mmCIF file of the N, C-alpha and C atoms, coordinates in Angstrom:
data_MODEL
# 
_entry.id   MODEL 
# 
loop_
_atom_site.group_PDB 
_atom_site.id 
_atom_site.type_symbol 
_atom_site.label_atom_id 
_atom_site.label_alt_id 
_atom_site.label_comp_id 
_atom_site.label_asym_id 
_atom_site.label_entity_id 
_atom_site.label_seq_id 
_atom_site.pdbx_PDB_ins_code 
_atom_site.Cartn_x 
_atom_site.Cartn_y 
_atom_site.Cartn_z 
_atom_site.occupancy 
_atom_site.B_iso_or_equiv 
_atom_site.pdbx_formal_charge 
_atom_site.auth_seq_id 
_atom_site.auth_comp_id 
_atom_site.auth_asym_id 
_atom_site.auth_atom_id 
_atom_site.pdbx_PDB_model_num 
ATOM 1   N N  . UNK A 1 1  ? -124.165 131.620 -97.671  1.00 0.00 ? 1  UNK A N  1 
ATOM 2   C CA . UNK A 1 1  ? -123.429 132.783 -98.146  1.00 0.00 ? 1  UNK A CA 1 
ATOM 3   C C  . UNK A 1 1  ? -123.179 133.802 -97.039  1.00 0.00 ? 1  UNK A C  1 
ATOM 4   N N  . UNK A 1 2  ? -123.941 133.760 -95.960  1.00 0.00 ? 2  UNK A N  1 
ATOM 5   C CA . UNK A 1 2  ? -123.715 134.724 -94.884  1.00 0.00 ? 2  UNK A CA 1 
ATOM 6   C C  . UNK A 1 2  ? -122.370 134.503 -94.212  1.00 0.00 ? 2  UNK A C  1 
ATOM 7   N N  . UNK A 1 3  ? -121.953 133.263 -94.075  1.00 0.00 ? 3  UNK A N  1 
ATOM 8   C CA . UNK A 1 3  ? -120.643 132.980 -93.484  1.00 0.00 ? 3  UNK A CA 1 
ATOM 9   C C  . UNK A 1 3  ? -119.536 133.492 -94.400  1.00 0.00 ? 3  UNK A C  1 
ATOM 10  N N  . UNK A 1 4  ? -119.716 133.325 -95.716  1.00 0.00 ? 4  UNK A N  1 
ATOM 11  C CA . UNK A 1 4  ? -118.726 133.860 -96.662  1.00 0.00 ? 4  UNK A CA 1 
ATOM 12  C C  . UNK A 1 4  ? -118.682 135.370 -96.567  1.00 0.00 ? 4  UNK A C  1 
ATOM 13  N N  . UNK A 1 5  ? -119.840 136.002 -96.410  1.00 0.00 ? 5  UNK A N  1 
ATOM 14  C CA . UNK A 1 5  ? -119.865 137.456 -96.294  1.00 0.00 ? 5  UNK A CA 1 
ATOM 15  C C  . UNK A 1 5  ? -119.150 137.912 -95.025  1.00 0.00 ? 5  UNK A C  1 
ATOM 16  N N  . UNK A 1 6  ? -119.393 137.238 -93.932  1.00 0.00 ? 6  UNK A N  1 
ATOM 17  C CA . UNK A 1 6  ? -118.721 137.588 -92.676  1.00 0.00 ? 6  UNK A CA 1 
ATOM 18  C C  . UNK A 1 6  ? -117.207 137.424 -92.819  1.00 0.00 ? 6  UNK A C  1 
ATOM 19  N N  . UNK A 1 7  ? -116.775 136.399 -93.547  1.00 0.00 ? 7  UNK A N  1 
ATOM 20  C CA . UNK A 1 7  ? -115.333 136.196 -93.763  1.00 0.00 ? 7  UNK A CA 1 
ATOM 21  C C  . UNK A 1 7  ? -114.727 137.382 -94.503  1.00 0.00 ? 7  UNK A C  1 
ATOM 22  N N  . UNK A 1 8  ? -115.467 137.957 -95.425  1.00 0.00 ? 8  UNK A N  1 
ATOM 23  C CA . UNK A 1 8  ? -114.981 139.126 -96.171  1.00 0.00 ? 8  UNK A CA 1 
ATOM 24  C C  . UNK A 1 8  ? -114.979 140.353 -95.256  1.00 0.00 ? 8  UNK A C  1 
ATOM 25  N N  . UNK A 1 9  ? -116.047 140.534 -94.507  1.00 0.00 ? 9  UNK A N  1 
ATOM 26  C CA . UNK A 1 9  ? -116.202 141.730 -93.673  1.00 0.00 ? 9  UNK A CA 1 
ATOM 27  C C  . UNK A 1 9  ? -115.369 141.713 -92.396  1.00 0.00 ? 9  UNK A C  1 
ATOM 28  N N  . UNK A 1 10 ? -114.810 140.568 -92.027  1.00 0.00 ? 10 UNK A N  1 
ATOM 29  C CA . UNK A 1 10 ? -114.149 140.462 -90.720  1.00 0.00 ? 10 UNK A CA 1 
ATOM 30  C C  . UNK A 1 10 ? -112.942 141.391 -90.575  1.00 0.00 ? 10 UNK A C  1 
ATOM 31  N N  . UNK A 1 11 ? -112.393 141.896 -91.651  1.00 0.00 ? 11 UNK A N  1 
ATOM 32  C CA . UNK A 1 11 ? -111.231 142.783 -91.573  1.00 0.00 ? 11 UNK A CA 1 
ATOM 33  C C  . UNK A 1 11 ? -111.620 144.265 -91.517  1.00 0.00 ? 11 UNK A C  1 
ATOM 34  N N  . UNK A 1 12 ? -112.911 144.562 -91.624  1.00 0.00 ? 12 UNK A N  1 
ATOM 35  C CA . UNK A 1 12 ? -113.343 145.958 -91.612  1.00 0.00 ? 12 UNK A CA 1 
ATOM 36  C C  . UNK A 1 12 ? -112.896 146.662 -90.339  1.00 0.00 ? 12 UNK A C  1 
ATOM 37  N N  . UNK A 1 13 ? -112.331 147.838 -90.514  1.00 0.00 ? 13 UNK A N  1 
ATOM 38  C CA . UNK A 1 13 ? -111.949 148.669 -89.384  1.00 0.00 ? 13 UNK A CA 1 
ATOM 39  C C  . UNK A 1 13 ? -110.605 148.332 -88.753  1.00 0.00 ? 13 UNK A C  1 
ATOM 40  N N  . UNK A 1 14 ? -109.903 147.347 -89.258  1.00 0.00 ? 14 UNK A N  1 
ATOM 41  C CA . UNK A 1 14 ? -108.612 146.981 -88.668  1.00 0.00 ? 14 UNK A CA 1 
ATOM 42  C C  . UNK A 1 14 ? -107.491 147.940 -89.083  1.00 0.00 ? 14 UNK A C  1 
ATOM 43  N N  . UNK A 1 15 ? -107.741 148.702 -90.135  1.00 0.00 ? 15 UNK A N  1 
ATOM 44  C CA . UNK A 1 15 ? -106.771 149.681 -90.655  1.00 0.00 ? 15 UNK A CA 1 
ATOM 45  C C  . UNK A 1 15 ? -105.391 149.069 -90.858  1.00 0.00 ? 15 UNK A C  1 
ATOM 46  N N  . UNK A 1 16 ? -104.360 149.561 -90.168  1.00 0.00 ? 16 UNK A N  1 
ATOM 47  C CA . UNK A 1 16 ? -102.998 149.060 -90.377  1.00 0.00 ? 16 UNK A CA 1 
ATOM 48  C C  . UNK A 1 16 ? -102.834 147.601 -89.969  1.00 0.00 ? 16 UNK A C  1 
ATOM 49  N N  . UNK A 1 17 ? -103.716 147.104 -89.115  1.00 0.00 ? 17 UNK A N  1 
ATOM 50  C CA . UNK A 1 17 ? -103.630 145.717 -88.637  1.00 0.00 ? 17 UNK A CA 1 
ATOM 51  C C  . UNK A 1 17 ? -104.349 144.733 -89.564  1.00 0.00 ? 17 UNK A C  1 
ATOM 52  N N  . UNK A 1 18 ? -104.833 145.213 -90.701  1.00 0.00 ? 18 UNK A N  1 
ATOM 53  C CA . UNK A 1 18 ? -105.530 144.340 -91.649  1.00 0.00 ? 18 UNK A CA 1 
ATOM 54  C C  . UNK A 1 18 ? -104.597 143.240 -92.123  1.00 0.00 ? 18 UNK A C  1 
ATOM 55  N N  . UNK A 1 19 ? -105.089 142.029 -92.117  1.00 0.00 ? 19 UNK A N  1 
ATOM 56  C CA . UNK A 1 19 ? -104.348 140.876 -92.635  1.00 0.00 ? 19 UNK A CA 1 
ATOM 57  C C  . UNK A 1 19 ? -104.621 140.809 -94.134  1.00 0.00 ? 19 UNK A C  1 
ATOM 58  N N  . UNK A 1 20 ? -103.724 141.384 -94.926  1.00 0.00 ? 20 UNK A N  1 
ATOM 59  C CA . UNK A 1 20 ? -103.966 141.486 -96.369  1.00 0.00 ? 20 UNK A CA 1 
ATOM 60  C C  . UNK A 1 20 ? -103.969 140.123 -97.058  1.00 0.00 ? 20 UNK A C  1 
ATOM 61  N N  . UNK A 1 21 ? -103.227 139.162 -96.519  1.00 0.00 ? 21 UNK A N  1 
ATOM 62  C CA . UNK A 1 21 ? -103.273 137.811 -97.097  1.00 0.00 ? 21 UNK A CA 1 
ATOM 63  C C  . UNK A 1 21 ? -104.659 137.211 -96.924  1.00 0.00 ? 21 UNK A C  1 
ATOM 64  N N  . UNK A 1 22 ? -105.223 137.354 -95.732  1.00 0.00 ? 22 UNK A N  1 
ATOM 65  C CA . UNK A 1 22 ? -106.569 136.850 -95.478  1.00 0.00 ? 22 UNK A CA 1 
ATOM 66  C C  . UNK A 1 22 ? -107.582 137.598 -96.327  1.00 0.00 ? 22 UNK A C  1 
ATOM 67  N N  . UNK A 1 23 ? -107.479 138.905 -96.350  1.00 0.00 ? 23 UNK A N  1 
ATOM 68  C CA . UNK A 1 23 ? -108.415 139.726 -97.116  1.00 0.00 ? 23 UNK A CA 1 
ATOM 69  C C  . UNK A 1 23 ? -108.397 139.350 -98.594  1.00 0.00 ? 23 UNK A C  1 
ATOM 70  N N  . UNK A 1 24 ? -107.221 139.275 -99.192  1.00 0.00 ? 24 UNK A N  1 
ATOM 71  C CA . UNK A 1 24 ? -107.146 138.937 -100.614 1.00 0.00 ? 24 UNK A CA 1 
ATOM 72  C C  . UNK A 1 24 ? -107.622 137.513 -100.867 1.00 0.00 ? 24 UNK A C  1 
ATOM 73  N N  . UNK A 1 25 ? -107.343 136.603 -99.955  1.00 0.00 ? 25 UNK A N  1 
ATOM 74  C CA . UNK A 1 25 ? -107.765 135.212 -100.126 1.00 0.00 ? 25 UNK A CA 1 
ATOM 75  C C  . UNK A 1 25 ? -109.290 135.081 -100.118 1.00 0.00 ? 25 UNK A C  1 
ATOM 76  N N  . UNK A 1 26 ? -109.935 135.679 -99.126  1.00 0.00 ? 26 UNK A N  1 
ATOM 77  C CA . UNK A 1 26 ? -111.391 135.543 -99.063  1.00 0.00 ? 26 UNK A CA 1 
ATOM 78  C C  . UNK A 1 26 ? -112.070 136.278 -100.207 1.00 0.00 ? 26 UNK A C  1 
ATOM 79  N N  . UNK A 1 27 ? -111.501 137.384 -100.645 1.00 0.00 ? 27 UNK A N  1 
ATOM 80  C CA . UNK A 1 27 ? -112.096 138.085 -101.785 1.00 0.00 ? 27 UNK A CA 1 
ATOM 81  C C  . UNK A 1 27 ? -111.929 137.244 -103.051 1.00 0.00 ? 27 UNK A C  1 
ATOM 82  N N  . UNK A 1 28 ? -110.725 136.750 -103.293 1.00 0.00 ? 28 UNK A N  1 
ATOM 83  C CA . UNK A 1 28 ? -110.492 135.938 -104.499 1.00 0.00 ? 28 UNK A CA 1 
ATOM 84  C C  . UNK A 1 28 ? -111.369 134.690 -104.516 1.00 0.00 ? 28 UNK A C  1 
ATOM 85  N N  . UNK A 1 29 ? -111.585 134.084 -103.366 1.00 0.00 ? 29 UNK A N  1 
ATOM 86  C CA . UNK A 1 29 ? -112.431 132.893 -103.292 1.00 0.00 ? 29 UNK A CA 1 
ATOM 87  C C  . UNK A 1 29 ? -113.900 133.183 -103.574 1.00 0.00 ? 29 UNK A C  1 
ATOM 88  N N  . UNK A 1 30 ? -114.272 134.447 -103.554 1.00 0.00 ? 30 UNK A N  1 
ATOM 89  C CA . UNK A 1 30 ? -115.664 134.811 -103.785 1.00 0.00 ? 30 UNK A CA 1 
ATOM 90  C C  . UNK A 1 30 ? -115.886 135.619 -105.062 1.00 0.00 ? 30 UNK A C  1 
ATOM 91  N N  . UNK A 1 31 ? -114.826 135.830 -105.836 1.00 0.00 ? 31 UNK A N  1 
ATOM 92  C CA . UNK A 1 31 ? -114.978 136.557 -107.099 1.00 0.00 ? 31 UNK A CA 1 
ATOM 93  C C  . UNK A 1 31 ? -115.860 135.754 -108.049 1.00 0.00 ? 31 UNK A C  1 
ATOM 94  N N  . UNK A 1 32 ? -116.673 136.448 -108.774 1.00 0.00 ? 32 UNK A N  1 
ATOM 95  C CA . UNK A 1 32 ? -117.566 135.797 -109.725 1.00 0.00 ? 32 UNK A CA 1 
ATOM 96  C C  . UNK A 1 32 ? -118.899 135.398 -109.122 1.00 0.00 ? 32 UNK A C  1 
ATOM 97  N N  . UNK A 1 33 ? -119.102 135.700 -107.856 1.00 0.00 ? 33 UNK A N  1 
ATOM 98  C CA . UNK A 1 33 ? -120.365 135.370 -107.208 1.00 0.00 ? 33 UNK A CA 1 
ATOM 99  C C  . UNK A 1 33 ? -121.485 136.218 -107.802 1.00 0.00 ? 33 UNK A C  1 
ATOM 100 N N  . UNK A 1 34 ? -122.635 135.620 -107.926 1.00 0.00 ? 34 UNK A N  1 
ATOM 101 C CA . UNK A 1 34 ? -123.803 136.355 -108.405 1.00 0.00 ? 34 UNK A CA 1 
ATOM 102 C C  . UNK A 1 34 ? -124.651 136.863 -107.228 1.00 0.00 ? 34 UNK A C  1 
ATOM 103 N N  . UNK A 1 35 ? -124.194 136.549 -106.016 1.00 0.00 ? 35 UNK A N  1 
ATOM 104 C CA . UNK A 1 35 ? -124.910 136.964 -104.815 1.00 0.00 ? 35 UNK A CA 1 
ATOM 105 C C  . UNK A 1 35 ? -124.626 138.436 -104.512 1.00 0.00 ? 35 UNK A C  1 
ATOM 106 N N  . UNK A 1 36 ? -125.682 139.243 -104.470 1.00 0.00 ? 36 UNK A N  1 
ATOM 107 C CA . UNK A 1 36 ? -125.568 140.679 -104.252 1.00 0.00 ? 36 UNK A CA 1 
ATOM 108 C C  . UNK A 1 36 ? -124.781 141.004 -102.982 1.00 0.00 ? 36 UNK A C  1 
ATOM 109 N N  . UNK A 1 37 ? -125.101 140.340 -101.865 1.00 0.00 ? 37 UNK A N  1 
ATOM 110 C CA . UNK A 1 37 ? -124.475 140.679 -100.594 1.00 0.00 ? 37 UNK A CA 1 
ATOM 111 C C  . UNK A 1 37 ? -123.003 140.291 -100.533 1.00 0.00 ? 37 UNK A C  1 
ATOM 112 N N  . UNK A 1 38 ? -122.600 139.284 -101.274 1.00 0.00 ? 38 UNK A N  1 
ATOM 113 C CA . UNK A 1 38 ? -121.177 138.927 -101.363 1.00 0.00 ? 38 UNK A CA 1 
ATOM 114 C C  . UNK A 1 38 ? -120.438 140.025 -102.120 1.00 0.00 ? 38 UNK A C  1 
ATOM 115 N N  . UNK A 1 39 ? -120.984 140.425 -103.255 1.00 0.00 ? 39 UNK A N  1 
ATOM 116 C CA . UNK A 1 39 ? -120.345 141.476 -104.059 1.00 0.00 ? 39 UNK A CA 1 
ATOM 117 C C  . UNK A 1 39 ? -120.313 142.802 -103.310 1.00 0.00 ? 39 UNK A C  1 
ATOM 118 N N  . UNK A 1 40 ? -121.371 143.079 -102.560 1.00 0.00 ? 40 UNK A N  1 
ATOM 119 C CA . UNK A 1 40 ? -121.399 144.301 -101.758 1.00 0.00 ? 40 UNK A CA 1 
ATOM 120 C C  . UNK A 1 40 ? -120.312 144.261 -100.683 1.00 0.00 ? 40 UNK A C  1 
ATOM 121 N N  . UNK A 1 41 ? -120.135 143.109 -100.047 1.00 0.00 ? 41 UNK A N  1 
ATOM 122 C CA . UNK A 1 41 ? -119.109 142.969 -99.007  1.00 0.00 ? 41 UNK A CA 1 
ATOM 123 C C  . UNK A 1 41 ? -117.708 143.154 -99.595  1.00 0.00 ? 41 UNK A C  1 
ATOM 124 N N  . UNK A 1 42 ? -117.478 142.628 -100.790 1.00 0.00 ? 42 UNK A N  1 
ATOM 125 C CA . UNK A 1 42 ? -116.174 142.792 -101.440 1.00 0.00 ? 42 UNK A CA 1 
ATOM 126 C C  . UNK A 1 42 ? -115.895 144.278 -101.665 1.00 0.00 ? 42 UNK A C  1 
ATOM 127 N N  . UNK A 1 43 ? -116.866 144.981 -102.215 1.00 0.00 ? 43 UNK A N  1 
ATOM 128 C CA . UNK A 1 43 ? -116.705 146.419 -102.446 1.00 0.00 ? 43 UNK A CA 1 
ATOM 129 C C  . UNK A 1 43 ? -116.505 147.191 -101.157 1.00 0.00 ? 43 UNK A C  1 
ATOM 130 N N  . UNK A 1 44 ? -117.251 146.830 -100.145 1.00 0.00 ? 44 UNK A N  1 
ATOM 131 C CA . UNK A 1 44 ? -117.166 147.499 -98.855  1.00 0.00 ? 44 UNK A CA 1 
ATOM 132 C C  . UNK A 1 44 ? -115.787 147.286 -98.233  1.00 0.00 ? 44 UNK A C  1 
ATOM 133 N N  . UNK A 1 45 ? -115.296 146.053 -98.271  1.00 0.00 ? 45 UNK A N  1 
ATOM 134 C CA . UNK A 1 45 ? -113.988 145.741 -97.691  1.00 0.00 ? 45 UNK A CA 1 
ATOM 135 C C  . UNK A 1 45 ? -112.875 146.490 -98.419  1.00 0.00 ? 45 UNK A C  1 
ATOM 136 N N  . UNK A 1 46 ? -112.936 146.501 -99.744  1.00 0.00 ? 46 UNK A N  1 
ATOM 137 C CA . UNK A 1 46 ? -111.901 147.198 -100.520 1.00 0.00 ? 46 UNK A CA 1 
ATOM 138 C C  . UNK A 1 46 ? -111.976 148.705 -100.305 1.00 0.00 ? 46 UNK A C  1 
ATOM 139 N N  . UNK A 1 47 ? -113.174 149.240 -100.277 1.00 0.00 ? 47 UNK A N  1 
ATOM 140 C CA . UNK A 1 47 ? -113.321 150.679 -100.043 1.00 0.00 ? 47 UNK A CA 1 
ATOM 141 C C  . UNK A 1 47 ? -112.786 151.055 -98.665  1.00 0.00 ? 47 UNK A C  1 
ATOM 142 N N  . UNK A 1 48 ? -113.123 150.252 -97.650  1.00 0.00 ? 48 UNK A N  1 
ATOM 143 C CA . UNK A 1 48 ? -112.671 150.534 -96.294  1.00 0.00 ? 48 UNK A CA 1 
ATOM 144 C C  . UNK A 1 48 ? -111.145 150.500 -96.206  1.00 0.00 ? 48 UNK A C  1 
ATOM 145 N N  . UNK A 1 49 ? -110.527 149.477 -96.776  1.00 0.00 ? 49 UNK A N  1 
ATOM 146 C CA . UNK A 1 49 ? -109.069 149.367 -96.691  1.00 0.00 ? 49 UNK A CA 1 
ATOM 147 C C  . UNK A 1 49 ? -108.365 150.406 -97.560  1.00 0.00 ? 49 UNK A C  1 
ATOM 148 N N  . UNK A 1 50 ? -109.037 150.882 -98.601  1.00 0.00 ? 50 UNK A N  1 
ATOM 149 C CA . UNK A 1 50 ? -108.411 151.898 -99.465  1.00 0.00 ? 50 UNK A CA 1 
ATOM 150 C C  . UNK A 1 50 ? -108.155 153.205 -98.723  1.00 0.00 ? 50 UNK A C  1 
ATOM 151 N N  . UNK A 1 51 ? -108.870 153.432 -97.644  1.00 0.00 ? 51 UNK A N  1 
ATOM 152 C CA . UNK A 1 51 ? -108.647 154.635 -96.840  1.00 0.00 ? 51 UNK A CA 1 
ATOM 153 C C  . UNK A 1 51 ? -107.330 154.544 -96.070  1.00 0.00 ? 51 UNK A C  1 
ATOM 154 N N  . UNK A 1 52 ? -106.871 153.320 -95.816  1.00 0.00 ? 52 UNK A N  1 
ATOM 155 C CA . UNK A 1 52 ? -105.628 153.091 -95.084  1.00 0.00 ? 52 UNK A CA 1 
ATOM 156 C C  . UNK A 1 52 ? -104.462 152.851 -96.027  1.00 0.00 ? 52 UNK A C  1 
ATOM 157 N N  . UNK A 1 53 ? -104.715 152.055 -97.067  1.00 0.00 ? 53 UNK A N  1 
ATOM 158 C CA . UNK A 1 53 ? -103.630 151.652 -97.967  1.00 0.00 ? 53 UNK A CA 1 
ATOM 159 C C  . UNK A 1 53 ? -104.132 151.644 -99.419  1.00 0.00 ? 53 UNK A C  1 
ATOM 160 N N  . UNK A 1 54 ? -104.305 152.826 -100.009 1.00 0.00 ? 54 UNK A N  1 
ATOM 161 C CA . UNK A 1 54 ? -104.865 152.905 -101.363 1.00 0.00 ? 54 UNK A CA 1 
ATOM 162 C C  . UNK A 1 54 ? -104.010 152.213 -102.428 1.00 0.00 ? 54 UNK A C  1 
ATOM 163 N N  . UNK A 1 55 ? -102.696 152.198 -102.246 1.00 0.00 ? 55 UNK A N  1 
ATOM 164 C CA . UNK A 1 55 ? -101.839 151.547 -103.248 1.00 0.00 ? 55 UNK A CA 1 
ATOM 165 C C  . UNK A 1 55 ? -102.055 150.040 -103.261 1.00 0.00 ? 55 UNK A C  1 
ATOM 166 N N  . UNK A 1 56 ? -102.243 149.430 -102.083 1.00 0.00 ? 56 UNK A N  1 
ATOM 167 C CA . UNK A 1 56 ? -102.496 147.992 -102.025 1.00 0.00 ? 56 UNK A CA 1 
ATOM 168 C C  . UNK A 1 56 ? -103.803 147.662 -102.741 1.00 0.00 ? 56 UNK A C  1 
ATOM 169 N N  . UNK A 1 57 ? -104.835 148.449 -102.485 1.00 0.00 ? 57 UNK A N  1 
ATOM 170 C CA . UNK A 1 57 ? -106.140 148.210 -103.109 1.00 0.00 ? 57 UNK A CA 1 
ATOM 171 C C  . UNK A 1 57 ? -106.044 148.402 -104.617 1.00 0.00 ? 57 UNK A C  1 
ATOM 172 N N  . UNK A 1 58 ? -105.368 149.441 -105.066 1.00 0.00 ? 58 UNK A N  1 
ATOM 173 C CA . UNK A 1 58 ? -105.209 149.670 -106.504 1.00 0.00 ? 58 UNK A CA 1 
ATOM 174 C C  . UNK A 1 58 ? -104.473 148.506 -107.157 1.00 0.00 ? 58 UNK A C  1 
ATOM 175 N N  . UNK A 1 59 ? -103.437 148.012 -106.505 1.00 0.00 ? 59 UNK A N  1 
ATOM 176 C CA . UNK A 1 59 ? -102.690 146.864 -107.030 1.00 0.00 ? 59 UNK A CA 1 
ATOM 177 C C  . UNK A 1 59 ? -103.577 145.613 -107.069 1.00 0.00 ? 59 UNK A C  1 
ATOM 178 N N  . UNK A 1 60 ? -104.330 145.378 -106.005 1.00 0.00 ? 60 UNK A N  1 
ATOM 179 C CA . UNK A 1 60 ? -105.240 144.224 -105.955 1.00 0.00 ? 60 UNK A CA 1 
ATOM 180 C C  . UNK A 1 60 ? -106.269 144.312 -107.083 1.00 0.00 ? 60 UNK A C  1 
ATOM 181 N N  . UNK A 1 61 ? -106.826 145.486 -107.285 1.00 0.00 ? 61 UNK A N  1 
ATOM 182 C CA . UNK A 1 61 ? -107.824 145.669 -108.348 1.00 0.00 ? 61 UNK A CA 1 
ATOM 183 C C  . UNK A 1 61 ? -107.218 145.422 -109.723 1.00 0.00 ? 61 UNK A C  1 
ATOM 184 N N  . UNK A 1 62 ? -106.012 145.915 -109.958 1.00 0.00 ? 62 UNK A N  1 
ATOM 185 C CA . UNK A 1 62 ? -105.385 145.716 -111.268 1.00 0.00 ? 62 UNK A CA 1 
ATOM 186 C C  . UNK A 1 62 ? -105.039 144.251 -111.507 1.00 0.00 ? 62 UNK A C  1 
ATOM 187 N N  . UNK A 1 63 ? -104.652 143.528 -110.447 1.00 0.00 ? 63 UNK A N  1 
ATOM 188 C CA . UNK A 1 63 ? -104.349 142.110 -110.585 1.00 0.00 ? 63 UNK A CA 1 
ATOM 189 C C  . UNK A 1 63 ? -105.586 141.260 -110.868 1.00 0.00 ? 63 UNK A C  1 
ATOM 190 N N  . UNK A 1 64 ? -106.750 141.728 -110.415 1.00 0.00 ? 64 UNK A N  1 
ATOM 191 C CA . UNK A 1 64 ? -107.961 140.920 -110.482 1.00 0.00 ? 64 UNK A CA 1 
ATOM 192 C C  . UNK A 1 64 ? -109.056 141.549 -111.337 1.00 0.00 ? 64 UNK A C  1 
ATOM 193 N N  . UNK A 1 65 ? -108.705 142.507 -112.177 1.00 0.00 ? 65 UNK A N  1 
ATOM 194 C CA . UNK A 1 65 ? -109.728 143.246 -112.894 1.00 0.00 ? 65 UNK A CA 1 
ATOM 195 C C  . UNK A 1 65 ? -110.588 142.396 -113.823 1.00 0.00 ? 65 UNK A C  1 
ATOM 196 N N  . UNK A 1 66 ? -110.039 141.315 -114.370 1.00 0.00 ? 66 UNK A N  1 
ATOM 197 C CA . UNK A 1 66 ? -110.833 140.470 -115.263 1.00 0.00 ? 66 UNK A CA 1 
ATOM 198 C C  . UNK A 1 66 ? -111.932 139.733 -114.497 1.00 0.00 ? 66 UNK A C  1 
ATOM 199 N N  . UNK A 1 67 ? -111.674 139.437 -113.230 1.00 0.00 ? 67 UNK A N  1 
ATOM 200 C CA . UNK A 1 67 ? -112.616 138.657 -112.440 1.00 0.00 ? 67 UNK A CA 1 
ATOM 201 C C  . UNK A 1 67 ? -113.613 139.526 -111.676 1.00 0.00 ? 67 UNK A C  1 
ATOM 202 N N  . UNK A 1 68 ? -113.288 140.819 -111.532 1.00 0.00 ? 68 UNK A N  1 
ATOM 203 C CA . UNK A 1 68 ? -114.175 141.709 -110.780 1.00 0.00 ? 68 UNK A CA 1 
ATOM 204 C C  . UNK A 1 68 ? -115.328 142.188 -111.637 1.00 0.00 ? 68 UNK A C  1 
# 
């Protein structure tokens, strides 16, 4: 699970250069995990990117709210 967590966290701090396709893909592939650190990484990644692009994060959350 540490490799999956790193895949989620790898976009942290990229701001405008964030690869949203990669970010959404790795998050979606890990939705429903019962692993605390995976869920923490998902929240951390979304919170970090929301400072740069809050509308994208809000849209992502609304699209995936049943799975989050």
